[in-house]
Structure formats: C-alpha cells, structure tokens
N, C-alpha and C positions, 0 to 999 in steps of 0.2 A: 681428588687424590685423598682427601680425608675419608671419604666413604670406602674407597678401595683399601686404604691402610687399616681402617677399623676392622674390616672383614678379614683382611689378611693376617691380622695379629692373633686371630683365634683366641681372643680374650673371653673367658667364660661368662663375664658379665656384659661387656660392651656389645659383642657381636649379636647374641640372641635378642637382646633388647632393642637394638637398632633394626634388625630384620622385622621384629614384631611391630615396630613403629611404622615401617614402610608398608607392611601388610595391612595395617589398619587405615591405609590410604591417607597418611598424614600429608598436609600440604608441604611443598618443597621448602618453604621458609621454616617450618617446624622441624624438618629433618636437618636443615642447615644449622639451625640454632642448637639442636641436640649435638651435632658433630663439633660445633664451635665450643660448646660448654665442656665436652669431654676433653677436647684439646687443651682448653684453658686449665682444666683440672689437672691434666697430666703435666703440663708445663709448670704449674704452681707446685705440684708435689716434687718435681725435679729441682725447682728453685729452692724449696725448703730443704731438700736433702743436701744441697750445696751451700746452705746457710745464707741464701739470698732472700730478698723481699718478694713475696708473691705479686703478680700482676693483678691489679683490681680494676683495670680499665674495661670499658664496655667491649663486648665481643660480638662477632657476627654482623652481618649486614643483610638488608632486605632488598631484593630485586624483583621487579615485575617482569613477567614474560608473557608472550603472546599465547593466548589459549587456543591451540590448534583445534581442540575439540569443538569449540563454539563455532569456528569458521566452517567446519565441515558438518555441523549439526543439521540433519534433515528430519524434522518431526514426523512421526507416524501419522498424526492427525492434524490437518489444517483447519483452524477455527478462528473466528473473528473475536477481537477483544471487546468491541462495541456491539450492542448496547449493554453488555453484561456486567462490566465493572468500571468504576471510575478511577481505579488505582493506576491503570495504564491503558494506553491505546495501541500498544505494540503487539500486533497480531503474531509475529514470530515468537515473542516471548511467551505469550499466552498459549500458543500452539505447542511450544516446548514443554510447558508445565502440564497441560492436558495430556500430552503423550506420556510423560513421566508417571502421571497418576494412574492411567489405565494400563501401564506396563508393570509397575511395581506394587501399587497399593490395591487396585481394584481386584487383582488376581488372588489376593489373600483376605481381603475384606470387601466382599462383593455385595453391595446393596444398591448399585446403580446399574441399570441396563445401558451398557455402553453405546449400543447402536442407536437407541432411541434418544439418548442424551445428545450425542453428536449431531444427529439429524436435526434436532430442534435448535441446538446451539448455532449450527451453520445457517439456519433460516433467519436468525436475527429477530424472530417474532417473540415479543415479550409476553404474548398471550398463549404461548405453547404449553403443552401439558407436561413435558418431560424435561424441561430446562427452565431455569429462572436465575435472576441475578444473585439471589441468596445462595442457591446451590452451586453456581459457578464460583462465587467468591470463597465458599467453604472448601471446594475442591482445589482451587488455586492456592489457598493457604496451606493445605495439606501437601500439595505438590512441591511447594517451596522447600520442604524438608528433604527433597531428593535432588535438589539442584544447587550448583555452585555459582550460578549467575549472580552478579552483584545486586541486580534489581530485586532479588528475593528478600534482601534485608530492608526492613522498614526504616532502620537507622543505619546509614552507611558505615561499614566497618564493624558494626555490632552483631556478632553471630547470633546472639540470643534473641535478636529481633526478627529472625527469619520467619517470613510469612505473616507477621503481626498486622501489616497494613491490610492484607486481604481478610484476615480474621476479624479485624475491627469493623470492616464494612459488612461482613457477614453477620456479626453480632448485632449491628444496628438494624440490618434488614430483618433479622429474626425477631427483634423487639417489635418491629412494625407489623410483622406477619404471623406472630405466634398464636393469635387467636383463630386464625383461619386454617382449617383442616385441608391439607394438600399433600400430594405425594412428594413433591420437591422440598417442602418444608421438613417433612419427616426424614428424608434422605440427608438434607443439610445438617440436621442435628447430629447424625452419625459422624460426619467429617469434622464438625466443630468439636464433638467429644474427643475424637482422636487427637485433634490439635491441642486442646487444653490439657489432656493427659500427658502428651509428649513434651509440652512446655513446662511440665512439673506442676501444673495447676489442677491436681487430681480432685480437690474438694469441689471445685466448679465442675470438673468432669463428672463427678458422681451425681451432681444435680442434673447434668445432661442425660445420664443413664436413666434416672428416674423419669425425666421428661420423655425419653425415647420409649420406655416401657408403657407410659400412659398413652402416648401418641400411637403406638403399635396397636393397642386395644381399640382406639378410636378408628384407626384405618381399617382393621379387620371387621368392626361392627358396621362401618359404612362402606364397605368395599363394593357391594352390589349397587349402591347409589352412585359411587364414583365411576364404576364401569358403565352404567347406563348413561351418565352425563357425558361420557367420552364419545358416544355416538359411533362414528365409523372407526374410531380408534379403540373400541371396546376390547378387542383381543390383545392389543398392545398394552392397554391399561391393566388387564388381568395379569399379564406376564410380569409387568413392571412392579405391580403391588406385591406379587409373590416373591420376586427377587429382593425387594426392599425389606419385607417383613422377616423373611428367613435370614437375609444377610445381616441385618441389625440384631436379630435374636442371637446369631452365632457370635457376632463381635462382642456383645454385652455379656453373654454367658461365660466366656473364658475369662473376661475381666472380673466378673463378679466372684468366680472361684478364687482368683488371686487375691481379691480384696476381702475374702471371708465374709461375704454378704449373702443374705437370703436371695433366692431366685425370683427377684421382683419382676423380671420379664415374663409375661405370660407365654406358656407353651403355645406355638401357633396351632390354631384349630384345624387348619386344612394342610395336612401333610401331603403335598403334591410333589412326588419325586419326578425329577426331570427324566425324559427318555434318554437311555444310554446311547448318545449320538456320537459318531466319530466323523463328523462332517469335515471334509478336507479344507474347508474355509475357516474352521475353528483352529486358529494358530496363535502362537505367542512368539514375540521377538524381543530380545533384550535391549530395547532402546536405551540410550542413544547409540549403542553399537549397531553397525550396519552389517547384519549377517542374515543368512537364510532363516525364515521362521520355522518353528517346529510345532508339532501337534500339541494343543493345549488341554484337550479332554476336559473342557470346562464343566459340562454337565456332570461328569463323574466326580470331579473334585467337589463341586457344590453339594451333590448328594452325600458324599463321604463326610464332609465337614458337618453338614446338618445332622447326619445320624450320630456323629460323635458328640455334637453339642447337646443333643437330646439326652444322652447319657450324663453329661456334665450337669445338665439342668437338674436331673434327679439327684446327683451328688450334692449339689448346692442345697437342695431342700433337706437332704439328710443331715448335713453338717450344720446348716445355719437357718433352717426353715422356720424356727420359732423366734428368730431374731437374736439368739445367743448360741454359743457353741454347744453341740450335743455331747452327751456322754457316749463315747465311741465304742463300737463293738466290732471286733476283728472279723467276725463271720460276715457282717454286712459289707465291710470294706473288701473282703475277698469276693463277694458277689459282684460288686462294682468292677473289680479287677477282671473277673472272668468275662463280664460283658465287654469290657474294653478289649480283651484279647480276642473275643469273638468278632468284634468289629474289625480289628486288624487282619484277622485270618480271612474274612469274607470280602475284603476290598477287591474291586476289579483289578486284574493284572496290569492294565494300562496305567494305573496311578500308584502302583507299588513303588517304594523308594528305589530310585536308581533306573526305573523304567521310563519315567517321564520327568526329566530334571528341569522342572519349572518352579518358580517361587511359590505358586499355589500348592503344589504337591509337597514341597519341602516344608511349608508352613503347617500343613495339615499333619504331617508326621511329627513335627516338633510339638504341636498341640497335644498330640496323643501321649508323647513321652512326658511332657510337663504335667499332664493330669495324673499320670501314674506317680510321678515324683511327689506331687503335692499331697495326694490322698494318703500315701504312706508316710509322708513327712508329718501329716497331722496326727496320725495314730501312734507312731513310734514313741513319742514322749509319754503316753499314758499307759504303756504296757508295763507290767510288773517286771521289776529287775530280775526276778527269778526265772522269767521266761527268756533266757538268753538265746536259745536257739531261734525263736521266732524273731527277736530283735535283730539277730545276725542276718536272717533271711531277708527281712524288710530292708535293712541297710543295703544289702547286695542289690535288691530290686531298685532302690533309689539311686545307687551309684551307677547301675547299668543304664537306667533311663538318662541320667546325666551324661554318661559317655556317648550314648546314641545321639543326643542333641548336639554334643560337641562335634560328632562326626558329620552331622547334617550341616552345621555351620561351616566346617571346613570345606565341605563340598560346595556350599554357596560361594564362599569367598575365592575358591579355586576357579569357579566358572565366570563370576562376574565381580564387579567392583563392590567392595564392602559399603561404599556410599549408597548402594541400591538395596541394602538389607531393609526390609519393611520394618515399620515401627513396632509391629507386634512381636518382633524378636526381642525387644527389651525385656519382656516378661520371661521369655524362655531363658535368655542368657543369664539374667540376674538370679533366677531360681537355681540354675546350674551352679553358678559361682558360690552362692551362699551354702549350697549343699556340699560342695566339694572342698570348701575351706577346711573341713575336718578330716579330709582323706588325701591331702596333697602329698603324702609320702608314697602313694601308689602312682606308678608311672602313667597309667591310663587316665586316672583322675587328674593328674597334673596336666596332661596334654589337653583334656577337655576343658579344664579351667583356662588354660592359655588361649584356646580357640575362642572361648566365650569372651575372654578379656579383650582380644583383638577386635571382635565385633562390637562390644559395648564401648570400647575406646573410640572407635569410629563414630558410633551413634552419638556419643557425647559431644561431638563437634556440632551436631545439629539438633539434638534433643536434650532439653534441660533435665528431663527425668532420668536419662542414662547418666548424665553428669552427677546427679544426686546419688544414684545407686552406686557408682564407682567410689564416690566419696565415702559412703557408708561401708562399703566392702573394706576399704583400706582402714577405716577407723575401727571396724569390728575385728579385723585381723590383729590390729595392735592391742585392742582390749583383751582379746582371747589368747594373745600370744601365739598366733599361728604364723609361721614363717612363709611368706609369699614366695612363689618361684622366682629365681634369679631373673628369668626372662621377662618378668613383669615389674620388678622392683624399681628399676631405673625410670621406666615409662610412668609408673605411678608417681614418682618424684617430679618428673617433668609436668605430668598432668596437674599435680598440686601447684606447682609454680606458675603455670600458664593459664589454667582454666578455673582455678578457684578464687581468682582475684575479684570477680564479680560477687556481690553480696548474696549469700545463700538465702534463698527465698523462704525456706521452710516448707515448701510444697512437697507433694508426693508422700506426705506422712503416712497415709493409710497403707499404700502399697509397700513402702519401705519397711513399715512396722511388720507387715505380714512376712516379708522376706526375712527379717531378722528373727522373727519368732520360729522359723524353721530351724535356725541354728541354736537359739537360746534354750529351746525345749522346756519352757516353763510348764508347771503343772500345779493345780490347786489341790486342796485336800480331798475333794470328792472325785478326783480323777478326770476332770474335764479340762479340755485344752484352753489355755489362756494366752492372750497376746501380751507382750511386755508393755509396760507403761512407757 
C-alpha cells in the first residue's frame, strides 16, 4: 500500500526517485526501508505542523522471503567444483557461477576460449592445458559479482566481501605459479585484475596490468614452443593463445586510456582476424533467464573490438607515450576522430547497434562513444578561449557521445536485469556522469545522467569502485554547486546513509582522479593537460 500510495501521490520528488530505486534492482528490504523512511518523514512533518513531538522510534522491518529464482535455476554449463577449488564442493553453485561468467563477462571481456575451458574443467584433470585451479578460482571470484547467492560472500552479510574467498585462493595460487609461463596463468591475471579494479583496489590492479603486458610479450615470444608442446592439441593451443593475447590487449587498452597511462601493452604482432562466421551454433542466452538463445556473432564482435582497441592504443601513445601528458594538437585529435568514425561506418551490419542486442555488441558501442568522449574531454581544456566555435563544437560532440551511452544503458536495463551489467560499464557510466554534470539543464543530458546513475547505483551494490565513484560524483556536485536531478537526489541521500557506513578505503584514486579531471579542466601555463592533485 505504501508503494501504491507513493506512486499515486504524483509527488515530484518521491515518485521518480522511488521508480529509479526499483529500476536499479534494489533489494526489497532497501525499497521497504525507503518507503518507511518517507512515511516517517511525512508523519513527522504532519506532527510538527500540529505542534506535536515527532516520532523518533525505529522504522521498517526486515523479512526474508523464498528466492524463487534460485529454485528454478538451471545452469547453462554443468561443471564440477572439485578438484578445482577448496572454497566449496557444491557443483550446483560452481556451475551457476561459471554460467554467469560466460554469459555476462566473457562476451565483453573475452580472453578465455569457453569451449576448451569447459571441456578441460569437466574432465577433472589437473594436468589439462586449458583449465587450472588458478584460472577457475579467478573466474569464480569474478562471477560472484554477478550473483546474489549468499555463498558469494566471504563474510556472511558483508556485501563488500563478495568473491574475496575465491580471489584469495587465486592470489595464493598465482604466487606459487607466477614464475611458470602458461596460458592459464596469463588468463587468470586478467580476471584477477578485473576483480581488484572492481573492488576499488586499482593500485594493485595497475600492477596486474603491468604483469599482463609483460606476460603477453612472453606468451607471444614463446607461442611456437607452447604450440609444439601441445602435440595433438596444437590447433586448439594456437586458437586459445590468440584469444587470450587479443582479449587481454583489448581489456587493458581501454583501461589504460581511462587511467591516462602510456600504452604499456605491446601491440599484438600477429593480427589474425577471425573469419566472419555466422554458425547457427554460435548463440547467446541471458542466463539465468530461461529463454530461446539468439545469434551471438562472436567472431564479428571480437574483430570489431580488436580493431577499435588498436586505434585506442595509438591514442594512448599520442597522449601519454612519453610518460607525461602531451601538448595537444586539434588536427591530430581530429585524425583520431575520423579513424573512429570510419571504424563505426565499416562495422558489419550484424553487429550494428540494435541489430544484435547482446551485451558484447552493446559494450563495443559504449567503448566507441567513451573513447570519443575522453579524447575531446582531454583537448577541450587546452583550447584558447577565443576559439569559442571550436569549443562549442567539441562540447556538442562530448554531450552527444554521452547521450548515446545513456541510450545504450537504457536498452540494456530494459532487456535484462541491471545486476547483469558487466563491470566494464563502470568506466562508461562514470565518464558520462562527470561529463553531464555541467549540462544537466538540458533534458537529453539529464535523462542520460539518470540512466547512468541507475546503472552505477546498481553496480555499487557489488562493486566497490562504483560506490567510490558515486561518492565522488555527489561530493563534486556539491563542491561545484551543480544541482543534481530531483530523480536522483533522494536516492543519493539513501545511498549515503546505507552504503557509506563502511570505511572508505581510499582506493580507485587514479581512475577517480581521471574522471574528476574531465570536469575540473585544469591547465598549466604551457598549455598541457594536467590532472588535479
């Protein structure tokens, strides 16, 4: 009744904020608490108006309910827990996590050949080439961030401990295995990096990027030997190495651009484009939802992302190749922009936005818009004030890119649960929100900001980095005296009350500093871009 009454009241503040809370896939207890707090506030205001004492007693109650989703859960992939991890021996739970990983994470950050991994994991053979305890635990740690099962929490009831038990085992195994060159160790570093970054430990994450870059060079230099040692599995090893090298190159390159770092990852020497295949067996299904699968166009997506990241690699070298920000030139920036436009115009029709509504396609397009937003965000501060027409054009390009990301995010949450949004979306949504803080008077910018907020609010329930970014957005808006949309104000307040209780770790400093720099627009005397202290 409280829910119905709140919507029925047509209150400008309560209604939109409540709907956005629901759209961000908030737990029922959090929605109940929000309603109870609003009711208490209304009752207290009424009491004060009547000259009565406000009620300060506790409000709301917590109720557990049967999770029907879990009862009906049918994992896409059945795999054994043993002998791969010591954290659990529950085959159903591990199968659930592996199914989540290959549904939502691997289609956007693809460095593991799914079929080879699953085949060897099912064999239970610890000597297999494409599966290892280290790789399995790193994958399970990542997958925990997509699940609401209580077993995903290393510490019962502590949401911030999600996946940490698997990550701890993976880190220990990596320490024992780090001197040995192997495909699975290389792949595991990627999942460990993603986990550390999402948990707000981006300093450790940066060290992992450096290790990944070093390991990628070693893998490429020793690939012929590794293939020869694979014997009868040589063709599979060749394919798996290519997937790993390009997959981790793609993942690290977009992160490096966001962190304003030089392109430490070596450009892969063998650019082997996958054949444009439309195999009927190449499908994708939004697990845990039980629906008919749809075409995935995996090879086209991988080719598209790889081509895009090769452009981004050149961009990173231009901006940060000498280890410090470059003096920027608009002509060079425009040449990068034209390359990006050409990339978009020559994409196969099957992976055009809206043609294949899968997370892999959506993530690829959001990367494209994010790159445009970032490169023009870097150059706008160093343009002369007299060049107002160019500044205006660049601002329009940035806002347009942000609007497009907001539209993709809306499409994603309209089709699937926001809990399934891949962790890569944290970078896209946060860049959008920091960019649009200065343009919230525009209706389209306001809507894109709200869409990004809904996604980031959901991600903050399982990713510490998203929580840190939301905190900084609110503090920055207060400092810069930007009025946040009414639709987000109350939820920001609830977020502060409920989720900032844990001690702020101070992590994510490098990425957050980059985001803030897009807004603060600092410039030194010789016209080079500077990051705020």
